[in-house]
VODREN-121048 format. One record per residue (C-alpha): residue number from 1; residue in three letters; x, y, z. Coordinates in Angstrom, 1 decimal, padded with zeros to 4 digits. Layout:
% VODREN-121048
{nudo NUM; "Ala"; {X; Y; Z}} ...
END
This chain:
% VODREN-121048
{nudo 1; "Met"; {-058.7; 021.4; -199.4}} {nudo 2; "Ser"; {-055.5; 022.7; -198.5}} {nudo 3; "Thr"; {-053.5; 025.4; -200.8}} {nudo 4; "Lys"; {-050.7; 025.5; -198.2}} {nudo 5; "Glu"; {-047.2; 024.5; -199.6}} {nudo 6; "Pro"; {-045.1; 022.3; -197.7}} {nudo 7; "Asp"; {-042.4; 023.6; -195.8}} {nudo 8; "Met"; {-040.0; 022.3; -194.1}} {nudo 9; "Lys"; {-038.9; 025.4; -191.8}} {nudo 10; "Ala"; {-039.7; 024.4; -188.4}} {nudo 11; "Asp"; {-040.4; 027.1; -186.1}} {nudo 12; "Lys"; {-039.3; 028.6; -183.0}} {nudo 13; "Arg"; {-041.0; 026.6; -180.3}} {nudo 14; "Ala"; {-038.8; 023.4; -182.5}} {nudo 15; "Glu"; {-035.7; 022.9; -180.6}} {nudo 16; "Asp"; {-032.6; 021.4; -182.2}} {nudo 17; "Arg"; {-030.9; 020.0; -179.5}} {nudo 18; "Gly"; {-027.1; 020.3; -182.3}} {nudo 19; "Glu"; {-027.3; 016.5; -183.0}} {nudo 20; "Ser"; {-024.6; 015.5; -185.9}} {nudo 21; "Ile"; {-026.0; 014.5; -189.3}} {nudo 22; "Thr"; {-024.0; 011.1; -188.9}} {nudo 23; "Met"; {-026.2; 010.3; -186.4}} {nudo 24; "Ile"; {-028.2; 008.6; -189.5}} {nudo 25; "Glu"; {-025.6; 007.1; -190.7}} {nudo 26; "Pro"; {-025.6; 005.1; -192.5}} {nudo 27; "Leu"; {-027.9; 005.5; -195.5}} {nudo 28; "Leu"; {-026.4; 002.8; -197.4}} {nudo 29; "Ile"; {-025.3; -001.0; -197.2}} {nudo 30; "Ser"; {-021.2; -000.6; -198.6}} {nudo 31; "Ala"; {-019.6; -002.2; -201.0}} {nudo 32; "Thr"; {-017.1; -004.1; -198.1}} {nudo 33; "Ser"; {-020.2; -005.4; -196.2}} {nudo 34; "Arg"; {-021.0; -009.4; -196.0}} {nudo 35; "Phe"; {-024.0; -008.7; -197.4}} {nudo 36; "Arg"; {-023.6; -006.8; -200.3}} {nudo 37; "Pro"; {-023.3; -010.4; -202.6}} {nudo 38; "Glu"; {-026.5; -011.6; -201.2}} {nudo 39; "Leu"; {-028.6; -008.1; -201.6}} {nudo 40; "Ala"; {-027.1; -007.6; -205.3}} {nudo 41; "Asp"; {-028.0; -011.3; -205.6}} {nudo 42; "Leu"; {-031.8; -010.8; -204.9}} {nudo 43; "Ala"; {-031.9; -007.1; -206.8}} {nudo 44; "Leu"; {-031.2; -008.8; -209.9}} {nudo 45; "Glu"; {-034.0; -011.3; -209.4}} {nudo 46; "Leu"; {-036.1; -009.1; -208.1}} {nudo 47; "Thr"; {-035.3; -007.0; -211.5}} {nudo 48; "Ala"; {-036.0; -010.2; -213.8}} {nudo 49; "Lys"; {-039.1; -011.4; -212.2}} {nudo 50; "Ser"; {-040.8; -008.3; -212.4}} {nudo 51; "Thr"; {-040.1; -007.6; -215.5}} {nudo 52; "Ala"; {-040.9; -010.8; -216.9}} {nudo 53; "Leu"; {-044.4; -010.1; -215.0}} {nudo 54; "Arg"; {-045.3; -006.6; -216.4}} {nudo 55; "Lys"; {-044.0; -007.9; -220.3}} {nudo 56; "Ser"; {-045.9; -010.8; -220.0}} {nudo 57; "Leu"; {-049.3; -008.7; -219.6}} {nudo 58; "Pro"; {-051.0; -006.8; -222.1}} {nudo 59; "Glu"; {-051.2; -003.0; -221.3}} {nudo 60; "Gly"; {-054.7; -003.1; -220.9}} {nudo 61; "Ile"; {-054.7; -005.8; -218.8}} {nudo 62; "Val"; {-051.6; -003.8; -216.8}} {nudo 63; "Arg"; {-054.1; -001.0; -216.2}} {nudo 64; "Ala"; {-057.3; -003.2; -214.7}} {nudo 65; "Leu"; {-054.5; -004.7; -212.1}} {nudo 66; "Ser"; {-053.2; -001.8; -211.3}} {nudo 67; "Asp"; {-056.0; -000.6; -210.0}} {nudo 68; "Leu"; {-057.1; -003.7; -208.3}} {nudo 69; "Val"; {-053.6; -003.5; -206.6}} {nudo 70; "Arg"; {-054.1; 000.3; -205.7}} {nudo 71; "Ser"; {-056.8; -000.9; -203.4}} {nudo 72; "Met"; {-054.8; -004.1; -202.0}} {nudo 73; "Asn"; {-052.0; -002.0; -201.3}} {nudo 74; "Cys"; {-054.3; 001.1; -199.7}} {nudo 75; "Tyr"; {-055.9; -002.0; -197.8}} {nudo 76; "Tyr"; {-052.5; -003.6; -196.1}} {nudo 77; "Ser"; {-051.1; -000.3; -195.4}} {nudo 78; "Asn"; {-053.8; 000.4; -193.5}} {nudo 79; "Leu"; {-053.6; -003.0; -191.9}} {nudo 80; "Ile"; {-050.5; -002.5; -190.4}} {nudo 81; "Glu"; {-051.5; 000.6; -188.8}} {nudo 82; "Gly"; {-054.4; -000.8; -186.9}} {nudo 83; "His"; {-057.1; 000.6; -190.0}} {nudo 84; "Asp"; {-059.2; -002.3; -191.3}} {nudo 85; "Thr"; {-061.7; -001.6; -194.3}} {nudo 86; "His"; {-061.7; -004.0; -197.0}} {nudo 87; "Pro"; {-061.6; -003.5; -200.0}} {nudo 88; "Ile"; {-064.7; -003.8; -200.9}} {nudo 89; "Asp"; {-065.6; -001.1; -198.7}} {nudo 90; "Ile"; {-063.0; 000.9; -200.4}} {nudo 91; "Glu"; {-064.3; 000.6; -203.9}} {nudo 92; "Arg"; {-067.7; 001.5; -202.5}} {nudo 93; "Ala"; {-065.6; 004.7; -201.3}} {nudo 94; "Leu"; {-064.7; 005.1; -204.5}} {nudo 95; "Asn"; {-067.7; 005.2; -206.1}} {nudo 96; "Glu"; {-069.2; 007.8; -202.8}} {nudo 97; "Asp"; {-070.7; 004.9; -201.3}} {nudo 98; "Tyr"; {-070.0; 005.3; -197.4}} {nudo 99; "Ser"; {-071.1; 003.9; -194.4}} {nudo 100; "Ala"; {-073.6; 004.8; -192.4}} {nudo 101; "Asp"; {-071.0; 004.3; -189.2}} {nudo 102; "Pro"; {-069.3; 007.6; -188.9}} {nudo 103; "Gln"; {-066.1; 005.8; -187.8}} {nudo 104; "Lys"; {-065.9; 003.5; -190.8}} {nudo 105; "Arg"; {-066.9; 006.7; -193.1}} {nudo 106; "Asp"; {-063.9; 008.5; -191.6}} {nudo 107; "Leu"; {-062.2; 005.3; -192.2}} {nudo 108; "Gln"; {-063.3; 004.2; -196.1}} {nudo 109; "Arg"; {-062.0; 008.2; -196.7}} {nudo 110; "Glu"; {-058.9; 007.8; -194.9}} {nudo 111; "Ala"; {-058.4; 004.4; -197.7}} {nudo 112; "Lys"; {-059.7; 006.8; -200.5}} {nudo 113; "Ala"; {-057.0; 009.3; -199.3}} {nudo 114; "His"; {-054.4; 006.7; -199.9}} {nudo 115; "Ile"; {-055.5; 005.6; -203.1}} {nudo 116; "Ala"; {-055.3; 009.0; -204.3}} {nudo 117; "Val"; {-052.2; 009.8; -203.4}} {nudo 118; "Gln"; {-050.9; 006.7; -204.8}} {nudo 119; "Gln"; {-052.6; 007.0; -208.1}} {nudo 120; "Trp"; {-050.9; 010.3; -208.1}} {nudo 121; "Ile"; {-047.2; 008.2; -208.1}} {nudo 122; "Asp"; {-048.6; 006.1; -210.8}} {nudo 123; "His"; {-049.4; 008.9; -212.8}} {nudo 124; "Asp"; {-045.8; 009.6; -212.3}} {nudo 125; "Arg"; {-045.8; 012.6; -210.5}} {nudo 126; "Leu"; {-042.9; 011.3; -207.7}} {nudo 127; "Asn"; {-040.8; 009.6; -210.0}} {nudo 128; "Ser"; {-037.1; 010.5; -208.9}} {nudo 129; "Arg"; {-038.4; 012.9; -206.1}} {nudo 130; "Ala"; {-039.2; 010.4; -203.9}} {nudo 131; "Thr"; {-036.9; 010.4; -201.0}} {nudo 132; "Ser"; {-036.0; 014.4; -202.0}} {nudo 133; "Val"; {-037.6; 016.7; -199.1}} {nudo 134; "Glu"; {-039.7; 018.2; -201.4}} {nudo 135; "Gly"; {-041.5; 014.6; -202.5}} {nudo 136; "Ile"; {-041.9; 013.7; -199.0}} {nudo 137; "Leu"; {-043.5; 016.5; -197.5}} {nudo 138; "Glu"; {-046.3; 016.4; -201.0}} {nudo 139; "Thr"; {-046.9; 013.0; -200.1}} {nudo 140; "His"; {-047.8; 013.5; -196.4}} {nudo 141; "Arg"; {-049.4; 016.7; -197.9}} {nudo 142; "Arg"; {-052.1; 014.8; -200.5}} {nudo 143; "Phe"; {-052.1; 012.3; -198.4}} {nudo 144; "Cys"; {-053.7; 013.6; -195.1}} {nudo 145; "Glu"; {-055.4; 017.1; -196.6}} {nudo 146; "Leu"; {-058.1; 014.7; -197.9}} {nudo 147; "Leu"; {-058.6; 012.7; -194.4}} {nudo 148; "Pro"; {-061.6; 013.8; -192.3}} {nudo 149; "Asp"; {-061.5; 015.7; -189.4}} {nudo 150; "Glu"; {-061.3; 012.8; -186.7}} {nudo 151; "Leu"; {-058.4; 011.9; -188.2}} {nudo 152; "Leu"; {-056.4; 014.6; -188.4}} {nudo 153; "Trp"; {-056.3; 014.7; -184.3}} {nudo 154; "Val"; {-053.0; 013.1; -182.5}} {nudo 155; "Glu"; {-052.9; 012.5; -179.2}} {nudo 156; "Asn"; {-050.4; 013.6; -177.4}} {nudo 157; "Leu"; {-049.4; 011.2; -174.3}} {nudo 158; "Asp"; {-047.1; 013.4; -172.2}} {nudo 159; "Ser"; {-049.9; 016.3; -171.9}} {nudo 160; "Gly"; {-052.6; 013.9; -172.3}} {nudo 161; "Thr"; {-054.2; 016.8; -174.7}} {nudo 162; "Arg"; {-054.9; 016.6; -179.0}} {nudo 163; "Glu"; {-052.9; 018.5; -180.9}} {nudo 164; "Pro"; {-054.0; 018.9; -184.7}} {nudo 165; "Leu"; {-051.6; 017.1; -187.7}} {nudo 166; "Ile"; {-050.9; 019.4; -190.3}} {nudo 167; "Pro"; {-050.6; 018.3; -193.9}} {nudo 168; "Gly"; {-047.3; 018.5; -195.4}} {nudo 169; "Glu"; {-046.1; 020.1; -192.1}} {nudo 170; "Leu"; {-042.8; 018.3; -190.0}} {nudo 171; "Arg"; {-043.8; 017.9; -186.2}} {nudo 172; "Gln"; {-042.6; 020.9; -183.4}} {nudo 173; "Arg"; {-042.8; 018.7; -180.6}} {nudo 174; "Asp"; {-040.2; 015.6; -179.9}} {nudo 175; "Val"; {-041.8; 011.9; -179.8}} {nudo 176; "Ile"; {-040.8; 008.4; -178.7}} {nudo 177; "Val"; {-041.6; 005.5; -181.5}} {nudo 178; "Gly"; {-041.1; 001.9; -179.0}} {nudo 179; "Arg"; {-038.3; 002.5; -177.1}} {nudo 180; "His"; {-036.8; 005.0; -180.2}} {nudo 181; "Ile"; {-036.4; 008.8; -179.2}} {nudo 182; "Ala"; {-036.6; 010.9; -182.5}} {nudo 183; "Ile"; {-034.1; 013.4; -183.7}} {nudo 184; "Ser"; {-035.3; 016.7; -182.1}} {nudo 185; "Pro"; {-037.7; 018.7; -184.1}} {nudo 186; "Gly"; {-035.5; 021.3; -185.2}} {nudo 187; "Ala"; {-033.2; 019.2; -186.1}} {nudo 188; "Leu"; {-035.3; 017.6; -189.4}} {nudo 189; "Pro"; {-034.5; 020.2; -192.1}} {nudo 190; "Arg"; {-030.9; 018.6; -191.9}} {nudo 191; "Phe"; {-031.5; 015.0; -191.6}} {nudo 192; "Met"; {-033.8; 015.3; -194.2}} {nudo 193; "Glu"; {-031.5; 017.3; -196.4}} {nudo 194; "Arg"; {-028.9; 014.4; -195.8}} {nudo 195; "Phe"; {-031.5; 011.9; -196.6}} {nudo 196; "Gln"; {-032.3; 013.2; -199.5}} {nudo 197; "Asn"; {-028.2; 014.0; -200.7}} {nudo 198; "Ala"; {-028.1; 010.4; -199.9}} {nudo 199; "Tyr"; {-030.3; 009.0; -202.4}} {nudo 200; "Arg"; {-030.3; 010.6; -205.3}} {nudo 201; "Asn"; {-028.2; 009.6; -208.3}} {nudo 202; "Thr"; {-027.7; 005.8; -206.7}} {nudo 203; "Gly"; {-026.4; 003.2; -209.0}} {nudo 204; "Lys"; {-029.5; 000.1; -210.6}} {nudo 205; "Val"; {-028.3; -001.8; -207.1}} {nudo 206; "Asp"; {-028.5; 000.7; -205.0}} {nudo 207; "Ala"; {-031.6; 002.1; -205.9}} {nudo 208; "Ile"; {-033.7; -001.2; -205.9}} {nudo 209; "Val"; {-031.7; -001.6; -201.9}} {nudo 210; "Ala"; {-032.3; 002.1; -201.6}} {nudo 211; "Ala"; {-036.3; 001.3; -201.4}} {nudo 212; "Ala"; {-035.6; -000.6; -198.2}} {nudo 213; "Cys"; {-032.8; 001.5; -196.6}} {nudo 214; "Ala"; {-034.7; 005.0; -196.8}} {nudo 215; "His"; {-038.0; 003.1; -196.0}} {nudo 216; "His"; {-036.5; 002.5; -192.5}} {nudo 217; "Arg"; {-033.9; 005.6; -192.3}} {nudo 218; "Leu"; {-037.5; 007.7; -192.8}} {nudo 219; "Leu"; {-039.5; 006.1; -190.0}} {nudo 220; "Trp"; {-035.7; 006.7; -188.0}} {nudo 221; "Met"; {-036.4; 010.6; -188.4}} {nudo 222; "His"; {-040.3; 010.3; -188.0}} {nudo 223; "Pro"; {-040.3; 013.5; -189.3}} {nudo 224; "Phe"; {-044.3; 013.8; -189.1}} {nudo 225; "Leu"; {-046.5; 013.3; -186.0}} {nudo 226; "Asp"; {-048.4; 010.9; -187.6}} {nudo 227; "Gly"; {-048.6; 009.4; -191.3}} {nudo 228; "Asn"; {-044.8; 008.6; -191.1}} {nudo 229; "Gly"; {-045.5; 004.4; -191.8}} {nudo 230; "Arg"; {-048.2; 005.0; -194.6}} {nudo 231; "Val"; {-045.8; 007.9; -196.1}} {nudo 232; "Ala"; {-042.6; 005.6; -195.5}} {nudo 233; "Arg"; {-044.6; 002.5; -198.3}} {nudo 234; "Leu"; {-046.1; 005.1; -200.3}} {nudo 235; "Met"; {-042.0; 006.3; -200.8}} {nudo 236; "Ser"; {-040.9; 002.6; -201.1}} {nudo 237; "Tyr"; {-043.6; 001.7; -203.5}} {nudo 238; "Ala"; {-042.5; 005.0; -205.2}} {nudo 239; "Met"; {-038.9; 003.6; -205.8}} {nudo 240; "Leu"; {-039.8; 000.6; -206.8}} {nudo 241; "Arg"; {-042.3; 001.3; -209.4}} {nudo 242; "Ser"; {-039.4; 003.7; -210.6}} {nudo 243; "Ala"; {-036.3; 001.6; -210.5}} {nudo 244; "Leu"; {-038.1; -001.1; -212.6}} {nudo 245; "Asp"; {-041.4; -000.3; -214.5}} {nudo 246; "Thr"; {-043.6; -002.6; -212.2}} {nudo 247; "Gly"; {-046.8; -000.8; -213.7}} {nudo 248; "Gly"; {-047.9; -001.2; -210.7}} {nudo 249; "Val"; {-049.2; -004.5; -210.6}} {nudo 250; "Trp"; {-047.8; -005.6; -207.5}} {nudo 251; "Ser"; {-046.6; -004.1; -204.2}} {nudo 252; "Val"; {-045.0; -005.4; -201.3}} {nudo 253; "Ala"; {-047.6; -004.2; -199.0}} {nudo 254; "Arg"; {-049.5; -007.2; -198.6}} {nudo 255; "Gly"; {-045.7; -008.8; -197.7}} {nudo 256; "Leu"; {-045.4; -006.6; -194.8}} {nudo 257; "Ala"; {-048.7; -007.1; -193.7}} {nudo 258; "Arg"; {-048.6; -010.9; -193.9}} {nudo 259; "Asn"; {-045.6; -010.8; -192.0}} {nudo 260; "Glu"; {-046.2; -007.6; -189.7}} {nudo 261; "Ala"; {-044.1; -009.2; -186.6}} {nudo 262; "Gln"; {-040.7; -009.3; -188.5}} {nudo 263; "Tyr"; {-042.1; -006.4; -190.8}} {nudo 264; "Lys"; {-041.5; -004.5; -186.7}} {nudo 265; "Arg"; {-039.2; -006.9; -185.4}} {nudo 266; "Leu"; {-036.7; -005.8; -188.3}} {nudo 267; "Leu"; {-037.4; -002.6; -188.6}} {nudo 268; "Ala"; {-036.7; -001.5; -184.6}} {nudo 269; "Gln"; {-033.1; -003.5; -184.9}} {nudo 270; "Cys"; {-032.0; -000.9; -187.3}} {nudo 271; "Asp"; {-032.8; 001.6; -184.4}} {nudo 272; "Leu"; {-029.8; -000.6; -182.9}} {nudo 273; "Pro"; {-026.0; 001.5; -182.3}} {nudo 274; "Arg"; {-023.1; -000.3; -184.3}} {nudo 275; "Arg"; {-022.4; -003.5; -182.4}} {nudo 276; "Asn"; {-018.5; -003.9; -183.2}} {nudo 277; "Asp"; {-015.7; -003.4; -186.0}} {nudo 278; "Leu"; {-017.1; -005.9; -188.0}} {nudo 279; "Asp"; {-020.7; -003.5; -188.2}} {nudo 280; "Gly"; {-019.9; -000.9; -190.6}} {nudo 281; "Arg"; {-018.3; 002.7; -190.4}} {nudo 282; "Gly"; {-021.5; 004.8; -189.3}} {nudo 283; "Asn"; {-023.7; 005.2; -186.1}} {nudo 284; "Leu"; {-026.1; 002.6; -186.6}} {nudo 285; "Ser"; {-025.8; -001.0; -186.9}} {nudo 286; "Glu"; {-025.2; -001.6; -190.7}} {nudo 287; "Glu"; {-025.7; -005.4; -190.6}} {nudo 288; "Ala"; {-029.0; -004.8; -188.8}} {nudo 289; "Leu"; {-030.2; -002.4; -191.7}} {nudo 290; "Ala"; {-028.6; -005.1; -194.0}} {nudo 291; "Gln"; {-031.2; -008.2; -192.8}} {nudo 292; "Phe"; {-033.9; -005.6; -193.1}} {nudo 293; "Ala"; {-033.2; -004.9; -196.6}} {nudo 294; "Val"; {-032.9; -008.7; -197.4}} {nudo 295; "Phe"; {-036.3; -009.0; -195.6}} {nudo 296; "Phe"; {-037.4; -006.5; -197.3}} {nudo 297; "Leu"; {-036.1; -007.7; -200.9}} {nudo 298; "Glu"; {-037.4; -011.1; -200.3}} {nudo 299; "Thr"; {-040.7; -009.8; -199.7}} {nudo 300; "Cys"; {-040.5; -008.0; -202.9}} {nudo 301; "Ile"; {-039.7; -011.0; -204.4}} {nudo 302; "Asp"; {-042.7; -013.5; -203.1}} {nudo 303; "Gln"; {-045.2; -010.7; -203.9}} {nudo 304; "Val"; {-044.4; -010.9; -207.7}} {nudo 305; "Asp"; {-044.3; -014.8; -207.3}} {nudo 306; "Phe"; {-047.6; -014.5; -205.8}} {nudo 307; "Met"; {-048.9; -012.3; -208.3}} {nudo 308; "Glu"; {-047.6; -013.9; -211.8}} {nudo 309; "Thr"; {-049.7; -017.2; -210.4}} {nudo 310; "Leu"; {-052.9; -015.0; -210.2}} {nudo 311; "Val"; {-052.4; -013.3; -213.4}} {nudo 312; "Asn"; {-050.7; -016.7; -214.7}} {nudo 313; "Pro"; {-052.6; -016.3; -218.5}} {nudo 314; "Gln"; {-054.0; -020.1; -218.5}} {nudo 315; "Gly"; {-055.2; -019.8; -215.1}} {nudo 316; "Leu"; {-056.5; -016.2; -214.9}} {nudo 317; "Arg"; {-058.5; -017.2; -218.3}} {nudo 318; "Glu"; {-059.6; -020.6; -216.9}} {nudo 319; "Arg"; {-061.4; -018.6; -213.0}} {nudo 320; "Ile"; {-063.2; -015.5; -215.3}} {nudo 321; "Leu"; {-064.9; -017.7; -218.0}} {nudo 322; "Ile"; {-066.0; -020.4; -215.5}} {nudo 323; "Trp"; {-067.6; -017.4; -213.2}} {nudo 324; "Thr"; {-068.9; -015.4; -217.0}} {nudo 325; "Glu"; {-070.4; -019.1; -217.8}} {nudo 326; "Glu"; {-072.0; -019.1; -213.5}} {nudo 327; "Glu"; {-073.7; -016.0; -214.3}} {nudo 328; "Ile"; {-075.1; -016.5; -218.0}} {nudo 329; "Arg"; {-076.6; -020.0; -216.6}} {nudo 330; "Ala"; {-077.9; -018.0; -213.6}} {nudo 331; "Gly"; {-079.1; -015.6; -216.5}} {nudo 332; "Arg"; {-077.7; -012.3; -214.8}} {nudo 333; "Leu"; {-075.3; -012.1; -218.1}} {nudo 334; "Pro"; {-076.3; -012.6; -221.5}} {nudo 335; "His"; {-075.4; -015.3; -223.9}} {nudo 336; "Lys"; {-071.8; -015.5; -225.9}} {nudo 337; "Ser"; {-070.7; -012.2; -222.6}} {nudo 338; "Gly"; {-067.7; -014.9; -222.1}} {nudo 339; "Met"; {-066.2; -014.6; -225.7}} {nudo 340; "Val"; {-065.7; -010.7; -225.2}} {nudo 341; "Leu"; {-064.2; -011.4; -221.5}} {nudo 342; "Glu"; {-061.5; -013.8; -223.6}} {nudo 343; "Ala"; {-061.0; -011.3; -226.9}} {nudo 344; "Ile"; {-060.2; -008.8; -223.9}} {nudo 345; "Leu"; {-057.7; -010.6; -222.0}} {nudo 346; "Tyr"; {-056.0; -011.9; -225.0}} {nudo 347; "Arg"; {-055.5; -008.9; -226.7}} {nudo 348; "Gly"; {-055.6; -005.4; -223.3}} {nudo 349; "Ala"; {-058.3; -003.8; -225.5}} {nudo 350; "Val"; {-061.2; -004.2; -227.9}} {nudo 351; "Pro"; {-063.0; -001.9; -229.9}} {nudo 352; "Arg"; {-067.2; -001.3; -229.3}} {nudo 353; "Gly"; {-067.5; -001.7; -232.8}} {nudo 354; "Glu"; {-065.7; -005.0; -233.7}} {nudo 355; "Ile"; {-067.7; -007.0; -230.9}} {nudo 356; "Ala"; {-071.0; -007.2; -233.2}} {nudo 357; "Gly"; {-068.5; -009.1; -235.7}} {nudo 358; "Leu"; {-067.1; -010.8; -232.3}} {nudo 359; "Leu"; {-070.0; -012.1; -231.5}} {nudo 360; "Gly"; {-071.3; -012.7; -235.1}} {nudo 361; "Thr"; {-074.5; -010.6; -233.9}} {nudo 362; "Gly"; {-076.1; -007.3; -234.5}} {nudo 363; "Asp"; {-075.4; -004.3; -233.3}} {nudo 364; "Arg"; {-078.3; -003.9; -230.8}} {nudo 365; "Asn"; {-077.2; -007.7; -229.6}} {nudo 366; "Ala"; {-073.8; -006.6; -229.3}} {nudo 367; "Arg"; {-074.4; -003.0; -227.1}} {nudo 368; "Arg"; {-076.9; -005.7; -225.1}} {nudo 369; "Val"; {-073.9; -007.9; -224.2}} {nudo 370; "Thr"; {-071.9; -005.1; -223.4}} {nudo 371; "Ser"; {-074.2; -003.2; -221.7}} {nudo 372; "Ala"; {-074.5; -005.4; -218.9}} {nudo 373; "Leu"; {-070.4; -006.6; -218.5}} {nudo 374; "Leu"; {-070.2; -002.5; -218.0}} {nudo 375; "Glu"; {-073.0; -002.8; -216.0}} {nudo 376; "Arg"; {-071.5; -005.5; -213.8}} {nudo 377; "Gly"; {-068.3; -003.3; -213.7}} {nudo 378; "Val"; {-066.1; -006.6; -214.9}} {nudo 379; "Leu"; {-065.3; -004.1; -218.0}} {nudo 380; "Ala"; {-065.0; -000.1; -218.4}} {nudo 381; "Ala"; {-064.1; 002.5; -220.8}} {nudo 382; "Glu"; {-062.7; 005.8; -220.5}} {nudo 383; "Ser"; {-065.7; 006.8; -222.4}} {nudo 384; "Thr"; {-068.5; 005.8; -224.5}} {nudo 385; "Arg"; {-066.1; 005.9; -228.1}} {nudo 386; "Ala"; {-062.9; 004.2; -225.9}} {nudo 387; "Pro"; {-062.0; 001.0; -226.2}} {nudo 388; "Leu"; {-063.2; -001.8; -223.6}} {nudo 389; "Leu"; {-060.6; -002.8; -221.2}} {nudo 390; "Leu"; {-061.1; -005.6; -218.2}} {nudo 391; "Asn"; {-062.2; -004.1; -214.9}} {nudo 392; "Phe"; {-061.1; -006.4; -211.6}} {nudo 393; "Pro"; {-063.8; -005.1; -209.0}} {nudo 394; "Ala"; {-063.2; -006.0; -205.5}} {nudo 395; "Thr"; {-066.1; -007.7; -204.6}} {nudo 396; "Leu"; {-064.9; -010.5; -207.9}} {nudo 397; "Ala"; {-061.7; -010.7; -206.2}} {nudo 398; "Ala"; {-062.6; -013.7; -204.2}} {nudo 399; "Arg"; {-062.8; -015.7; -207.7}} {nudo 400; "Trp"; {-060.8; -014.1; -210.0}} {nudo 401; "Met"; {-057.4; -013.6; -208.1}} {nudo 402; "Pro"; {-058.2; -015.9; -204.8}} {nudo 403; "Gly"; {-056.2; -014.8; -201.5}} {nudo 404; "Leu"; {-055.6; -011.0; -202.8}} {nudo 405; "Phe"; {-056.8; -009.9; -200.1}} {nudo 406; "Pro"; {-059.3; -012.0; -197.4}} {nudo 407; "Glu"; {-062.6; -012.7; -198.7}} {nudo 408; "Arg"; {-065.0; -010.4; -197.0}} 
END
């Protein structure tokens, strides 16, 4: 693992063509924009729904669900980049079970790196630093330094050669993304400082809308040779997590991947210059940025609604208990296993010492039931003495959380 500190200094090869930092404006939607009322309404709706979802779940379920959402977020974010690593294979990688195929193994390691960064975010290591220069560079560094060597090379289409991707280091040459010619590499430090200042200390509504605006503006700068899309989505995830206290139980990445064509089309439109006197006062189109923000927030709301249907207490309980009964009948789980799962669904966590009383049986049988559920991966515990918590294995997602990601 690299110990290199994030460094935003461009070296002497990185030309600064002197672009004015006003080229990136607007960074937020102005108060006079005709989209402002709609965006405010969407921000308030998202806040209410996200808060209700989080409060409806016991903390033990929040922990288990956030672990599964981490894999889901990783799967869909990488899928947008054309890397299809199914969550079952991601779960195997987390258990050090890698494919014998070198290419699949590299993609498993890439997914594991993505999850490690999101876990770092979920442990409150980024919070208000998500849009800071330091935070962006550290996010890129943490992701890339865990990648296999084969994924740390970038094709230079102009020279026909491969260049090394250095974790946490700004690009040192010009790039073209689609039709967009990104700013000169030497100008990146100036633009990233402006980016950082624009999204610092925003109000509640602006903090939510900023998750969409900053998403495009980071991609517009294209600070790294590779990994910009993943960093942008992780940054927006961190911004929403902080602004809404989501607990990590939902993610916009699934919605973006399911609407990938529209997502990329609206991002490209945000590259366009200001159209007329009614299109804001910046260099870039405020209307295009606002339309992307509307799409982004509507996608967030759709994903909160989707997760709410999946974790609805009655529906989730029925799906899990039906599966448990099938496993008991097939002889793969001990009798009364469903009582343990039902108690944990209701309470969020159950101390091991209470299992015998819960089942109305002796300690030996209680340990047998507990061990079987732990071995199947449907229960988890931080230690042999810690309370039992629910776990959502990726292998059971199709049964327990249908639609979360495609079946294998």
